[in-house]
C-alpha positions as CSV (number, residue, x, y, z in Angstrom):
1,M,0.0,0.0,0.0
2,D,1.2,3.5,-0.8
3,V,0.9,6.0,2.0
4,E,0.5,8.9,-0.4
5,A,-2.3,7.2,-2.4
6,I,-4.2,6.5,0.9
7,A,-3.7,10.0,2.1
8,A,-4.9,11.4,-1.2
9,F,-8.0,9.2,-1.0
10,G,-8.6,10.6,2.5
11,R,-8.2,14.2,1.3
12,D,-10.2,13.7,-1.9
13,S,-13.1,11.9,-0.2
14,G,-13.4,14.6,2.5
15,I,-12.8,12.2,5.3
16,H,-9.4,13.9,6.2
17,G,-11.1,17.3,6.2
18,F,-13.9,16.1,8.5
19,M,-11.6,14.2,10.8
20,N,-9.5,17.3,11.3
21,T,-12.3,19.5,12.4
22,K,-12.8,20.5,16.0
23,W,-15.3,17.7,16.6
24,G,-14.4,15.2,13.9
25,W,-11.8,13.0,15.5
26,P,-13.3,13.1,19.0
27,T,-16.7,12.2,17.7
28,I,-15.5,9.3,15.5
29,E,-13.3,8.1,18.3
30,S,-16.3,8.1,20.7
31,V,-18.4,6.1,18.2
32,H,-15.5,3.7,17.8
33,F,-15.2,3.1,21.5
34,I,-18.9,2.8,22.0
35,A,-19.1,0.2,19.2
36,L,-16.2,-1.7,20.7
37,S,-17.9,-1.8,24.0
38,V,-21.1,-3.2,22.4
39,L,-18.9,-5.7,20.5
40,L,-17.1,-6.9,23.6
41,G,-20.3,-6.7,25.7
42,S,-22.0,-9.1,23.4
43,V,-19.3,-11.4,22.2
44,G,-17.3,-11.2,25.5
45,L,-20.4,-12.2,27.5
46,F,-20.9,-15.2,25.2
47,D,-17.3,-16.2,25.5
48,L,-17.3,-15.9,29.3
49,R,-20.5,-18.0,29.5
50,A,-18.8,-20.7,27.2
51,L,-15.9,-20.7,29.6
52,G,-18.1,-21.5,32.5
53,F,-19.1,-18.2,34.0
54,A,-22.7,-17.3,34.7
55,K,-24.0,-20.9,34.0
56,A,-27.5,-19.8,35.1
57,I,-27.7,-18.0,31.7
58,P,-28.5,-20.3,28.8
59,M,-25.9,-20.0,26.0
60,P,-28.6,-19.6,23.3
61,A,-29.9,-16.6,25.1
62,L,-26.5,-14.9,25.0
63,H,-26.0,-16.0,21.4
64,R,-29.0,-13.8,20.5
65,L,-26.7,-10.8,21.4
66,V,-24.2,-11.7,18.7
67,P,-25.9,-9.7,15.9
68,F,-25.4,-6.6,18.0
69,G,-21.7,-7.5,18.1
70,V,-21.6,-8.0,14.4
71,A,-23.3,-4.6,13.8
72,A,-20.8,-3.0,16.2
73,F,-17.9,-4.6,14.4
74,A,-19.2,-3.1,11.1
75,V,-19.3,0.4,12.8
76,N,-15.7,-0.2,14.0
77,V,-14.5,-1.1,10.5
78,V,-16.0,2.1,9.2
79,T,-14.7,4.4,12.0
80,G,-11.3,2.6,11.9
81,A,-11.0,3.1,8.2
82,M,-11.7,6.8,8.8
83,F,-8.8,7.0,11.2
84,F,-6.6,5.1,8.8
85,V,-7.2,7.3,5.7
86,S,-6.9,10.4,7.8
87,A,-3.3,9.6,9.0
88,P,-2.1,6.5,7.1
89,D,1.6,7.3,7.9
90,Q,0.8,7.0,11.6
91,Y,-0.9,3.6,11.2
92,M,0.9,1.7,8.4
93,F,4.2,1.8,10.2
94,N,3.0,1.5,13.7
95,P,3.8,-1.8,15.4
96,A,0.8,-1.5,17.7
97,F,-1.5,-1.1,14.7
98,R,-0.1,-4.1,13.0
99,L,-0.5,-6.2,16.2
100,K,-4.1,-5.0,16.5
101,F,-4.8,-6.0,13.0
102,A,-3.2,-9.4,13.7
103,C,-5.5,-9.9,16.7
104,M,-8.5,-8.9,14.5
105,A,-7.4,-11.6,12.0
106,V,-7.2,-14.2,14.7
107,A,-10.6,-13.2,16.0
108,G,-12.0,-13.4,12.5
109,L,-10.6,-16.9,11.8
110,N,-11.8,-18.0,15.2
111,V,-15.4,-16.9,14.3
112,I,-15.1,-19.0,11.1
113,V,-14.0,-22.0,13.1
114,F,-16.8,-21.6,15.6
115,Y,-19.6,-21.2,13.1
116,S,-18.3,-23.9,10.7
117,A,-17.6,-26.5,13.4
118,F,-19.5,-25.9,16.6
119,A,-22.4,-23.4,16.5
120,K,-25.0,-25.8,15.0
121,G,-24.5,-28.3,17.8
122,M,-24.4,-25.7,20.5
123,R,-26.6,-26.5,23.4
124,G,-26.2,-24.9,26.7
125,G,-29.2,-24.4,28.7
126,E,-29.0,-23.3,32.3
127,G,-26.2,-25.0,34.1
128,V,-24.9,-26.8,31.0
129,S,-21.2,-26.6,30.3
130,A,-19.7,-26.0,26.9
131,S,-17.6,-28.7,25.3
132,L,-13.8,-28.3,25.6
133,P,-13.4,-27.3,21.9
134,V,-16.0,-24.5,22.4
135,K,-14.2,-23.4,25.5
136,I,-10.9,-23.2,23.6
137,V,-12.6,-21.2,20.8
138,A,-14.1,-18.9,23.5
139,A,-10.7,-18.4,25.2
140,V,-9.1,-17.6,21.8
141,S,-11.9,-15.1,21.0
142,L,-11.6,-13.4,24.4
143,G,-7.8,-13.2,24.1
144,A,-8.0,-11.8,20.6
145,W,-10.5,-9.1,21.5
146,I,-8.5,-8.1,24.5
147,G,-5.5,-7.9,22.3
148,V,-7.4,-5.7,19.8
149,M,-8.3,-3.3,22.7
150,M,-4.8,-3.3,24.2
151,F,-3.0,-2.8,20.9
152,G,-5.6,-0.2,19.8
153,R,-4.9,1.8,22.9
154,L,-1.1,1.5,22.4
155,I,-1.4,3.0,18.8
156,T,-1.4,6.4,20.3
157,Y,1.9,5.8,22.2
158,F,3.8,4.7,19.1
159,R,4.0,7.5,16.5
160,P,6.7,5.8,14.5
161,P,8.9,7.3,11.8
162,Y,8.9,5.5,8.5
163,H,12.2,3.6,9.3
164,W,10.5,1.7,12.1
165,C,8.8,-0.6,9.6
166,F,11.4,-3.0,8.2
167,A,8.7,-5.0,6.3
168,C,7.2,-2.0,4.5
């Protein structure tokens, strides 16, 4: 990816201009964090239940919250793209951003594994424990989303120069 081409897209589309207004960046960052909270609040609760917490709550009941998490993820993709095209040089070469993206990839692959192998046979009424493979998938999911949050927060502390990225 070419930093200049991405920056030009941000400028030409008006995203860069909006993000650099008095309220642009803070508003989009607030929306990004709220959506991440909804995502973790829905997917994280399901993962914790699968790991054995709150066994009084049936797993299918928590699974009904997943569409809210999917919608929140979509909001995060849009707001995250707005950050990226507004300052691509601060993201492309940032090790925290790269690690955040890696954690998002792990979470995405994990969702594919869950829905292709385990979701259809998922039972889990009140007091029922999830199977060991489902617990592993839930632990990976929780760890990946915690990584997304942690590395996302660290992005602001790493404002790297171009020479930091040896793979770019």
